[in-house]
C-alpha positions as CSV (number, residue, x, y, z in Angstrom):
1,M,66.2,105.3,132.1
2,A,69.4,103.3,131.4
3,N,72.7,104.7,132.6
4,I,75.5,104.9,130.0
5,K,79.1,105.0,131.1
6,M,82.0,105.8,128.7
7,T,85.2,103.8,129.3
8,D,88.4,103.0,127.4
9,Q,88.7,99.6,129.0
10,K,88.4,96.5,126.7
11,P,85.1,94.6,127.0
12,E,85.3,91.4,128.9
13,P,85.2,88.3,126.8
14,P,82.0,86.2,126.9
15,Q,82.0,83.9,129.9
16,D,81.7,80.7,128.0
17,A,84.0,81.6,125.1
18,D,87.2,79.6,124.6
19,F,89.0,81.7,122.1
20,A,88.7,84.5,119.6
21,I,89.7,85.2,116.0
22,I,90.7,88.8,115.5
23,I,91.2,90.6,112.2
24,D,92.6,94.1,112.5
25,F,92.0,96.0,109.3
26,K,92.6,99.5,108.0
27,K,89.3,101.1,107.3
28,G,88.7,102.4,103.8
29,E,91.3,100.2,102.2
30,G,90.8,97.1,100.0
31,S,87.7,95.1,99.4
32,P,85.4,95.0,102.5
33,T,84.4,91.4,101.8
34,R,88.0,90.2,102.4
35,V,87.7,90.6,106.2
36,F,84.6,88.4,106.4
37,S,85.9,85.9,103.9
38,A,89.1,85.5,105.8
39,A,87.3,85.2,109.1
40,T,85.0,82.5,107.6
41,D,88.0,80.6,106.2
42,L,89.8,80.8,109.6
43,I,86.8,79.5,111.5
44,E,86.5,76.6,109.0
45,A,90.2,75.9,109.3
46,F,90.0,75.8,113.1
47,Q,87.0,73.6,113.0
48,A,88.9,71.2,110.8
49,I,91.9,71.3,113.2
50,D,89.6,70.5,116.2
51,K,88.1,67.5,114.4
52,V,91.6,66.0,113.7
53,L,93.0,66.9,117.1
54,V,90.1,65.5,119.2
55,R,90.6,62.0,117.6
56,S,93.9,61.8,119.3
57,V,92.1,61.9,122.6
58,D,89.0,59.7,121.9
59,N,87.1,58.8,118.7
60,N,83.9,59.1,120.6
61,I,84.3,62.9,121.1
62,S,82.9,65.4,118.6
63,P,83.8,69.1,118.6
64,V,81.1,71.6,117.5
65,M,82.2,75.2,117.3
66,M,79.6,77.8,118.6
67,L,79.5,81.5,118.0
68,E,79.5,83.4,121.3
69,D,79.9,87.0,120.3
70,V,81.2,89.4,117.6
71,E,82.9,92.7,118.4
72,V,83.4,95.5,115.9
73,G,86.2,98.0,115.5
74,S,88.6,95.4,114.4
75,L,86.6,92.2,113.8
76,K,86.7,90.0,116.9
77,I,84.8,86.8,116.8
78,W,84.5,84.8,120.1
79,L,84.0,81.1,119.7
80,R,83.2,78.2,122.0
81,N,84.0,74.5,121.6
82,A,80.8,72.6,122.4
83,L,82.0,69.1,122.9
84,T,79.7,66.1,122.7
85,S,80.3,62.3,123.0
86,T,78.6,59.1,122.0
87,D,77.3,56.7,124.6
88,D,80.7,55.7,126.0
89,Q,80.8,54.6,129.6
90,A,84.5,55.5,130.1
91,L,83.7,59.1,129.2
92,K,80.6,59.1,131.3
93,D,82.6,58.4,134.4
94,L,84.9,61.4,133.8
95,D,84.6,65.2,133.9
96,W,86.5,65.3,130.6
97,K,85.2,68.4,128.8
98,P,87.3,71.1,130.6
99,A,90.6,69.1,129.9
100,V,89.7,68.5,126.3
101,G,88.6,72.1,125.8
102,K,91.9,73.4,127.1
103,Y,93.8,70.9,125.0
104,L,92.1,72.1,121.8
105,V,93.0,75.7,122.5
106,R,96.6,74.9,123.3
107,A,96.9,72.6,120.3
108,K,95.6,75.4,118.0
109,Y,98.4,77.7,119.3
110,M,100.9,74.9,118.6
111,V,99.7,74.3,115.0
112,M,99.6,78.1,114.3
113,S,103.2,78.5,115.7
114,W,104.4,75.6,113.5
115,I,102.7,77.1,110.4
116,D,104.2,80.5,110.9
117,D,107.7,79.6,112.0
118,D,109.8,79.7,108.9
119,T,113.2,80.1,110.7
120,T,113.8,76.3,110.6
121,P,112.6,73.5,108.3
122,R,109.1,72.4,109.4
123,S,108.8,68.8,110.4
124,L,105.3,67.3,110.2
125,P,106.4,64.2,112.2
126,D,107.7,66.4,115.0
127,L,104.4,68.4,115.1
128,R,102.4,65.2,115.3
129,K,104.6,63.9,118.1
130,D,104.2,67.2,120.1
131,L,100.4,67.2,119.6
132,Q,100.2,63.5,120.7
133,K,102.1,64.5,123.9
134,L,99.7,67.3,124.4
135,A,96.7,65.0,124.0
136,S,98.1,62.6,126.5
137,E,98.3,65.3,129.1
138,T,94.4,65.4,129.2
139,D,94.5,62.0,130.8
140,V,91.0,61.3,129.5
141,R,91.7,57.8,128.5
142,R,93.7,56.9,131.7
143,L,96.0,54.9,129.3
144,P,99.1,55.9,127.3
145,D,97.5,55.1,124.0
146,Y,96.9,58.5,122.5
147,S,97.3,58.5,118.7
148,P,99.1,61.2,116.7
149,P,96.9,63.4,114.5
150,D,96.3,62.3,110.9
151,P,99.0,64.1,108.8
152,S,96.8,64.6,105.7
153,A,94.1,66.3,107.8
154,L,96.7,68.6,109.4
155,V,98.0,69.5,106.0
156,D,94.5,70.2,104.8
157,A,93.8,72.5,107.8
158,A,97.1,74.3,107.1
159,Q,96.1,74.9,103.5
160,R,92.8,76.3,104.7
161,I,94.6,78.8,107.0
162,Q,96.9,79.7,104.0
163,T,93.8,80.4,101.9
164,A,92.5,82.8,104.6
165,K,95.9,84.6,104.7
166,D,95.9,85.0,101.0
167,I,92.6,86.9,101.1
168,L,93.9,89.6,103.5
169,S,95.7,92.8,102.5
170,P,99.4,93.4,103.5
171,S,98.3,96.1,106.0
172,D,95.8,93.7,107.7
173,R,96.7,91.8,110.9
174,A,95.1,88.6,112.3
175,F,95.3,87.1,115.8
176,L,94.3,84.1,117.8
177,E,93.4,85.0,121.4
178,A,92.5,82.8,124.4
179,G,92.6,84.1,128.0
180,D,95.7,86.3,128.4
181,Q,97.4,84.8,125.4
182,R,97.4,86.4,122.0
183,L,99.2,85.0,119.0
184,E,99.6,87.0,115.8
185,I,99.0,85.0,112.6
186,D,101.8,86.0,110.3
187,I,100.1,86.6,107.0
188,N,103.5,87.2,105.3
189,V,104.6,83.6,105.9
190,R,103.3,81.5,103.1
191,L,103.0,77.7,102.6
192,D,102.5,76.8,99.0
193,P,100.4,73.7,98.1
194,D,103.4,71.7,96.7
195,Q,105.3,72.3,100.0
196,L,102.3,71.1,102.0
197,A,101.8,68.0,99.7
198,D,105.5,67.1,100.3
199,M,104.9,67.1,104.1
200,A,101.9,64.8,103.8
201,T,103.5,62.4,101.3
202,K,104.7,59.0,102.5
203,E,105.4,57.5,99.0
204,T,105.6,58.8,95.5
205,I,105.1,56.6,92.4
206,T,106.0,58.1,89.0
207,M,104.6,56.5,85.9
208,P,106.9,56.8,82.7
209,P,105.6,59.0,79.9
210,A,102.6,57.6,78.0
211,Q,100.7,58.9,75.0
212,M,97.4,60.7,75.9
213,I,95.0,63.0,74.2
214,L,94.1,66.0,76.4
215,A,91.3,68.4,75.6
216,V,92.4,72.0,76.2
217,K,90.2,73.9,78.5
218,K,92.5,76.9,79.3
219,P,96.0,77.4,77.9
220,D,98.7,79.2,79.9
221,Y,99.4,82.3,77.8
222,L,101.9,83.8,80.3
223,G,104.1,80.7,80.6
224,A,104.2,80.8,84.4
225,S,101.5,78.2,85.4
226,K,99.8,75.0,84.4
227,W,97.4,74.4,81.6
228,D,93.8,73.3,82.3
229,F,92.7,70.2,80.4
230,R,90.1,67.4,80.4
231,L,91.2,63.8,80.5
232,G,88.0,62.1,79.4
233,K,85.4,63.8,81.6
234,R,87.8,64.6,84.4
235,P,89.4,68.1,84.7
236,I,93.1,68.1,85.3
237,S,96.0,70.6,85.3
238,A,99.4,69.9,83.7
239,R,102.7,71.5,83.4
240,I,104.3,71.5,79.9
241,E,108.0,70.9,79.8
242,H,108.3,70.7,76.0
243,N,110.2,74.0,75.5
244,D,110.2,74.0,71.7
245,F,106.4,73.8,71.7
246,L,106.1,76.5,74.4
247,A,108.3,78.8,72.4
248,E,106.2,78.4,69.3
249,F,103.0,78.8,71.2
250,Q,104.1,81.9,73.1
251,G,105.6,83.3,69.9
252,R,102.2,82.9,68.3
253,R,103.6,80.5,65.7
254,Q,101.4,77.7,67.1
255,D,97.7,78.3,67.6
256,V,96.0,76.4,70.4
257,R,92.5,77.4,71.5
258,P,90.0,76.1,74.1
259,G,88.3,73.1,72.6
260,D,91.4,71.9,70.7
261,A,93.3,68.9,72.0
262,L,97.0,67.9,72.4
263,R,98.3,64.5,71.5
264,C,101.2,64.3,73.9
265,M,103.4,62.2,76.1
266,V,102.5,62.6,79.7
267,S,104.2,61.5,82.9
268,V,102.1,61.1,86.0
269,E,103.4,61.4,89.6
270,M,101.1,59.9,92.2
271,R,101.6,60.8,95.8
272,Y,100.3,58.6,98.7
273,G,99.8,59.7,102.3
274,F,100.6,58.0,105.5
275,D,97.2,56.2,105.4
276,N,98.2,54.8,101.9
277,E,95.5,56.8,100.2
278,M,96.4,58.8,97.1
279,I,96.5,62.5,98.0
280,S,97.5,64.0,94.6
281,E,98.3,63.4,91.0
282,I,100.8,65.6,89.1
283,Y,100.7,65.6,85.3
284,V,103.7,66.7,83.3
285,I,103.6,66.9,79.5
286,T,107.1,66.0,78.3
287,E,106.4,66.2,74.6
288,V,103.6,67.6,72.5
289,I,103.2,65.4,69.4
290,E,100.5,67.4,67.6
291,V,97.7,69.8,68.1
292,L,94.3,68.4,67.2
293,E,92.1,71.3,66.1
294,D,88.5,71.4,67.2
295,S,86.6,70.0,64.1
296,Y,83.1,70.8,65.3
297,D,81.4,73.2,67.7
298,Q,82.2,72.2,71.3
299,G,80.8,75.3,72.7
300,D,79.1,73.6,75.6
301,L,81.8,71.0,76.2
302,F,83.0,72.9,79.3
303,D,79.7,74.4,80.3
304,G,79.1,74.1,84.0
305,D,82.8,73.9,84.9
306,S,83.9,76.1,87.7
């Protein structure tokens, strides 16, 4: 017969676990799915962070996140970085996994602290420089040629973390834990997409207004957000800065419905990242020339759109 012993001591973490994601929630409040959705988003965010961080050490190393254990009460998920490498002789000659594993944990703490510190202006170049220095301390390459992490990938990971924060309730708490260190993820600090895009932008090119016909998918009835359109077969969002048109629309003197189209003057702002790839397009309608009513049934024009 098994002996059962009651204790108020915390359970020991799994022996092979590197870190844990903890979500402390108030039972009986809010949607129960939020806890698991936020946990999934945080796991995916940290997977994305690991992928960009490990490239600073060596492109031949690939991180794979493994589930070690799940504790209940508050939701506590223990994870392990299972590191693999391609057939690279330089790595074969080194016991590199412990050093890289510790680096990935320390780097996650550094990224989370940067995301949540809103006391001073955030500097993406400074974060990349600090992470590059942390990578060099692994001494895996035996050469001082560690590259800074890709800025666009860091911004994308930060956005994933923000998505997880947005799911949680104000009374929830989230933590990142490794060894004796526990860092609270401040769910009240928010990074909006435009702010993140600014951090990842190396160059912006703005095209002067040009005439376009945009098919209306979803108007903005409240006047606080962008309209959803189709440009050809491509879905886009655009902000309307033609105040006279907006006043008429919101005052119900101008009727615009899904399936109609706007003939309008549109300015396009194209943002390019540090790898010279376009990371975003921002559409601004400066003038609505006319509303083109739907002249036939376009009922399935937007079918299948998410």
